[in-house]
Structure formats: structure tokens, C-alpha cells
C-alpha positions in Angstrom: 97.1 235.8 -167.0 94.1 233.8 -166.0 91.1 236.4 -166.4 90.0 234.4 -169.4 89.7 231.4 -167.2 88.1 233.2 -164.4 85.4 234.6 -166.8 84.7 231.3 -168.1 84.4 230.0 -164.8 82.0 232.8 -163.9 80.1 231.9 -166.9 79.6 228.2 -166.2 78.6 228.7 -162.7 76.6 231.7 -162.7 75.0 231.6 -166.4 75.1 227.9 -167.4 74.3 226.3 -163.8 72.4 229.0 -162.8 74.0 229.8 -159.4 73.4 233.2 -157.7 76.5 235.3 -158.0 75.7 236.7 -154.6 75.1 233.5 -152.5 77.6 231.6 -150.6 77.5 228.7 -152.7 77.6 230.3 -155.7 80.7 232.1 -154.6 82.3 228.7 -152.8 81.4 226.5 -156.4 83.2 229.5 -158.5 86.1 229.6 -156.3 86.4 225.8 -156.9 86.2 225.5 -160.4 88.3 228.5 -161.2 91.4 227.6 -158.8 90.9 224.1 -160.0 91.3 224.9 -163.6 94.4 227.6 -162.7 96.1 225.0 -160.4 96.0 222.3 -162.9 96.9 224.5 -165.9 100.0 225.6 -163.7 101.1 222.2 -162.4 101.0 220.5 -165.9 102.7 223.5 -167.7 105.3 224.3 -165.3 106.3 220.6 -164.3 106.4 220.0 -167.9 108.6 222.8 -168.8 111.5 222.3 -165.8 111.4 218.2 -166.6 112.1 219.4 -170.1 114.6 221.9 -169.1 116.4 219.5 -167.0 117.5 217.1 -170.1 119.5 220.3 -171.4 120.0 222.6 -168.5 123.2 222.0 -166.4 121.4 221.8 -163.2 124.5 220.2 -161.4 126.3 223.5 -162.3 123.3 225.6 -160.6 123.6 223.2 -157.5 127.3 223.2 -157.6 126.8 227.5 -157.7 124.8 227.3 -154.9 126.7 225.1 -152.6 129.7 227.2 -153.4 128.4 230.3 -152.0 127.5 231.2 -148.6 124.2 228.8 -148.0 122.2 232.0 -147.3 122.8 233.2 -151.1 120.3 230.5 -152.4 117.7 231.2 -149.9 117.9 234.9 -150.6 117.3 234.4 -154.3 114.8 231.9 -153.7 112.9 234.5 -151.6 113.3 237.4 -154.1 112.2 235.0 -157.0 108.9 234.3 -154.9 108.4 238.2 -155.2 108.3 238.1 -159.0 105.9 235.2 -159.2 102.1 236.2 -158.6 101.2 233.2 -156.9 99.0 231.9 -153.8 100.1 229.1 -151.8 98.6 226.2 -153.8 99.7 227.8 -157.4 103.3 228.0 -156.3 103.5 224.4 -155.6 103.9 223.4 -159.4 107.1 225.8 -159.3 108.2 224.3 -155.9 107.8 220.8 -157.4 109.8 221.8 -160.4 112.5 223.1 -158.1 112.5 219.8 -156.4 112.5 217.9 -159.6 115.6 219.8 -160.6 117.0 218.8 -157.1 117.5 222.3 -155.8 118.0 221.9 -152.2 114.9 221.4 -149.9 115.5 224.4 -147.7 115.8 226.6 -151.0 112.7 225.7 -152.4 110.6 226.0 -149.4 112.3 229.7 -149.2 110.5 230.2 -152.6 107.2 228.2 -151.5 106.9 230.9 -148.4 107.8 234.1 -150.3 105.8 233.8 -153.6 102.2 233.8 -151.6 103.2 236.5 -149.3 105.2 239.3 -151.0 104.5 239.5 -154.8 104.1 242.9 -156.4 100.6 243.0 -156.6 100.5 242.6 -152.6 103.3 245.2 -152.5 101.5 247.8 -154.2 98.0 247.3 -152.5 99.5 247.2 -149.1 101.1 250.7 -150.1 98.0 251.9 -151.3 95.9 250.9 -148.3 98.4 251.3 -145.2 101.3 253.3 -146.7 104.9 253.2 -147.1 106.0 252.1 -143.5 103.5 249.1 -143.1 104.7 248.3 -146.9 108.4 248.2 -145.8 107.7 246.7 -142.7 105.6 243.9 -144.3 108.4 243.4 -147.4 111.1 242.9 -144.7 109.2 240.7 -142.5 107.9 238.5 -145.2 111.2 237.9 -146.5 112.7 237.4 -143.1 110.2 234.5 -142.7 111.1 233.1 -146.1 114.7 233.1 -145.7 114.8 232.2 -142.0 112.3 229.2 -142.1 114.2 227.9 -145.4 117.5 228.2 -143.5 116.2 226.2 -140.6 114.4 223.6 -142.1 117.4 223.0 -144.8 119.6 222.8 -141.8 117.7 220.1 -140.2 118.6 217.6 -143.3 114.9 216.3 -143.9 115.5 215.2 -147.4 114.5 211.8 -146.7 111.1 213.3 -145.8 110.3 214.2 -149.5 108.1 211.4 -150.7 108.1 212.3 -154.4 110.6 210.3 -156.4 112.9 212.4 -158.1 113.6 210.7 -161.5 117.2 211.5 -163.4 116.6 212.4 -167.2 118.6 210.9 -169.6 121.3 213.6 -170.7 121.6 214.3 -174.2 125.5 213.8 -174.1 124.6 210.1 -173.1 122.8 209.3 -176.7 125.5 210.7 -179.3 124.1 208.1 -181.8 120.8 209.7 -182.0 119.8 212.9 -184.3 119.1 216.0 -182.6 115.6 215.7 -183.6 115.3 212.1 -182.2 117.0 213.4 -178.9 114.3 216.4 -178.7 111.3 213.9 -179.3 112.5 211.4 -176.8 113.1 214.4 -174.1 109.4 215.7 -175.3 108.0 212.1 -174.7 110.2 211.6 -171.2 109.0 215.2 -169.9 105.3 214.6 -170.5 105.6 210.9 -168.9 107.0 212.2 -165.8 104.6 215.4 -165.6 101.8 212.8 -165.9 103.4 210.2 -163.4 103.3 213.5 -160.7 100.0 214.6 -161.9 98.1 211.5 -161.2 99.9 211.2 -158.0 98.7 214.7 -156.5 95.5 215.5 -158.4 93.2 214.0 -156.1 94.8 216.1 -152.8 94.4 219.3 -155.2 90.8 218.6 -155.6 90.1 217.9 -152.1 92.4 220.9 -150.9 90.5 223.1 -153.0 87.3 222.1 -151.9 88.2 222.7 -148.5 89.4 226.1 -149.3 86.0 226.9 -151.6 83.7 226.0 -148.6 85.7 227.9 -146.1 86.0 231.1 -148.7 82.3 231.1 -149.4 80.7 230.3 -146.0 83.0 231.9 -143.4 82.1 235.6 -142.5 83.7 238.6 -141.5 82.2 239.2 -138.6 83.0 235.7 -137.4 86.7 236.6 -137.5 86.6 239.9 -135.9 84.3 238.2 -133.0 86.9 236.0 -131.9 90.2 237.8 -133.1 89.4 241.4 -132.9 90.1 243.8 -130.2 93.6 244.4 -128.5 94.0 241.7 -126.2 97.5 240.0 -126.1 96.5 236.7 -127.6 94.5 237.9 -130.5 97.3 237.1 -133.1 97.3 233.8 -131.8 93.7 233.1 -132.3 94.1 234.9 -135.5 96.8 232.5 -136.9 94.9 229.5 -136.0 91.8 230.4 -137.8 93.7 231.8 -140.7 95.4 228.3 -141.3 92.4 226.5 -142.4 91.4 229.1 -144.9 92.7 229.6 -148.4 93.1 232.6 -150.5 95.7 234.9 -152.2 97.2 238.1 -150.5 96.0 240.2 -153.0 92.4 238.7 -152.4 92.7 239.0 -148.5 93.8 242.8 -148.4 90.3 244.1 -149.1 89.4 241.8 -146.2 92.1 242.9 -144.1 91.1 246.6 -144.7 87.6 245.7 -143.4 89.0 243.8 -140.3 91.0 246.9 -139.2 88.3 249.2 -139.5 86.3 247.0 -137.5 88.6 247.4 -134.8 91.3 244.5 -135.3 94.8 245.2 -134.6 97.0 245.8 -137.9 99.6 243.5 -136.9 96.7 241.1 -135.8 95.2 241.4 -139.0 98.3 240.9 -141.2 99.4 237.8 -139.1 95.8 236.4 -140.2 96.6 237.3 -143.6 99.8 235.6 -143.8 98.6 232.3 -141.9 95.9 232.1 -144.8 98.2 232.8 -147.8 101.3 230.8 -146.7 99.6 228.1 -144.5 96.2 227.2 -146.1 95.0 223.7 -145.2 94.4 223.4 -149.0 98.2 224.0 -149.3 98.7 221.1 -146.8 96.1 218.9 -148.5 98.4 218.7 -151.7 101.6 218.9 -150.0 100.7 215.5 -148.3 101.6 213.7 -151.3 104.8 215.0 -151.9 106.2 215.8 -148.2 105.9 213.3 -145.2 103.3 214.5 -142.5 106.8 215.1 -140.2 108.1 217.7 -142.7 104.7 219.3 -143.3 104.3 219.5 -139.4 107.8 221.0 -138.9 107.1 223.5 -142.0 103.8 224.8 -140.7 105.2 225.0 -137.1 108.0 227.1 -137.9 106.6 229.4 -140.3 103.4 229.6 -138.1 105.5 230.8 -135.1 107.5 233.3 -137.3 104.0 234.8 -138.7 102.7 234.5 -135.0 105.9 236.8 -134.1 105.4 239.1 -136.9 102.0 239.6 -135.7 103.1 240.7 -132.2 105.7 243.0 -133.7 103.6 244.5 -135.7 101.3 245.5 -133.0 104.2 246.5 -130.7 105.7 249.0 -133.5 102.5 250.4 -135.0 
């Protein structure tokens, strides 16, 4: 989907700006430019589409449907939907914001935010090719379990007041019968664009800061540094791996080749996978972007619960395999 933008960013960085494609700085600058373009496009497009649809789509009926079912249903649907969207943690935030704007329950939206970067189809295919069917099935089960379980737990804490983003109701088409259909459509287009720009202006600087941090780490942190401190079979290796993974930022598909290298250098598979999960689901850039949307209290709870679950998965993988 974004291959054209990746080629454009590579052309700008390596051809026009003449950065060395094999240098740490060149890799970091390319990562920053490409991810900024990608996330800005996703943010504006998805928020605009969801905001526009809200004016026509019976969101209340969706919420009533979810509320009328067992509470786990919404979380399961959100987690499986996350498997269908090939987004990293930061790229998943625009759709997460769209769900919040649509007033989908907080816990359900978080189940999606966790699942999307952890378990998309590309990741599953790469896992299967690298580690086989057993590891792949275990990983899918654990990833969905984290998304559903963490979403359920956070949702049960009733933390909606910790959402900083104002959820503005849009005028329903049924409330303006005197307008023509064409005029109503133009009004909805305008309202959706104004709402999108309002959200974008509030969070774009956090996106830039977050991606800058991720780009620096992506370009300058070597593989040997990771294996030095989180390798081996010591019991606390997954703890170090998760702590080291949180500041970093990448997609799961981008991390898997690194995971293969780490395991070849002696890191236990469970430790390596917990490191990957921490990188893709709990990145520092993600926290920087969420800081404008959620309170620090909610972000801390989110990171603590998901981080603990990832750590448990690492221990279980090392025990099972």
C-alpha cells in the first residue's frame, strides 16, 4: 500500500539529500521520513472517513449490539479485526482514534490497538516460514489472548474519564429535514474535515517527536547490544528483553528478520519473541502519540498490563519450547 511512498522517501533521502544508504544516519532519516508520511496519511484518511461515516452510520446501534452481547464478544471481534489490518503500533493509532470518535468502548478499542501490530497476516506468514507451525499457532494464541485479556481488564476499570480527546457529536442527517440531500452531504463533508483537522493539529507534533525517537533507535541500536544484555538462558532474560524493547519502534514484520538473527546468536525464542512484542506493541513513540489522547495514568496502566502479559508469554514460550 505504501511502497510508492517508501520509494519516494528513499529517493529523497539517498538521492536528493545524498545520505549513505548503509549508514546509521541514512537509515534513521529514511525511517523517519517514510513513517511520518505513512502515519500522517493514515491519520487524516482514517479519521476523516470514520468521522464522515458517523454522520450516516447508526453508531448507537453498533454500541447497543456490542453491549447486548457478552462483554467478551466486542473484544474478540476487535482482536480478530486487528489481525486484518497490517499496521504497526503508531499506524494503528488513527483507527484507534476513529473508534474512540465513534464512541466504541475504551477496552474494545484497546483490544484492537494491541492486536493490530502483534498479529497481522504478514507476521503470521513470516513466523510460519521462519519457525514452523507450532510456534506460529502458539504465537497467534498468545497475541490474541493478550489483546482480549488486556482490553477486558482495562475496560473493567472504567477509565473513560482518562480519555483526553474530546468526542464531538456530529449532527445527524435526520435532524435537518429542511436541507436537501446534496446540502446535507456538503455539510457532513465540511464537518468531517474540520473535525479531522482539529484532531490532527492536537497530536501531529507528538507523532513527529515519537517517530524521531523511534528512527534514532532504529538506526543506531546494534543487534549485538541486544544479545549482550538479553541473550542466554538466564531466567531474567525476558525481563531485560521487554525493558529494552519498549523504547524501540518497528513493525512485527520488520522485527522478525532480527528475531531470527537473535535466536541464531543464542537468545531463547521466548525471550526473542517477548522482545519483539514489546517493540511492536509498547513502543515509546506510540506512548508519545497517545500522550495527547490518553492521560498518563491510563497510558501507564496500559503499558503495565500489556508489558506484564508479554513478559508472561516470554516465560511460557521458554518453558514450552
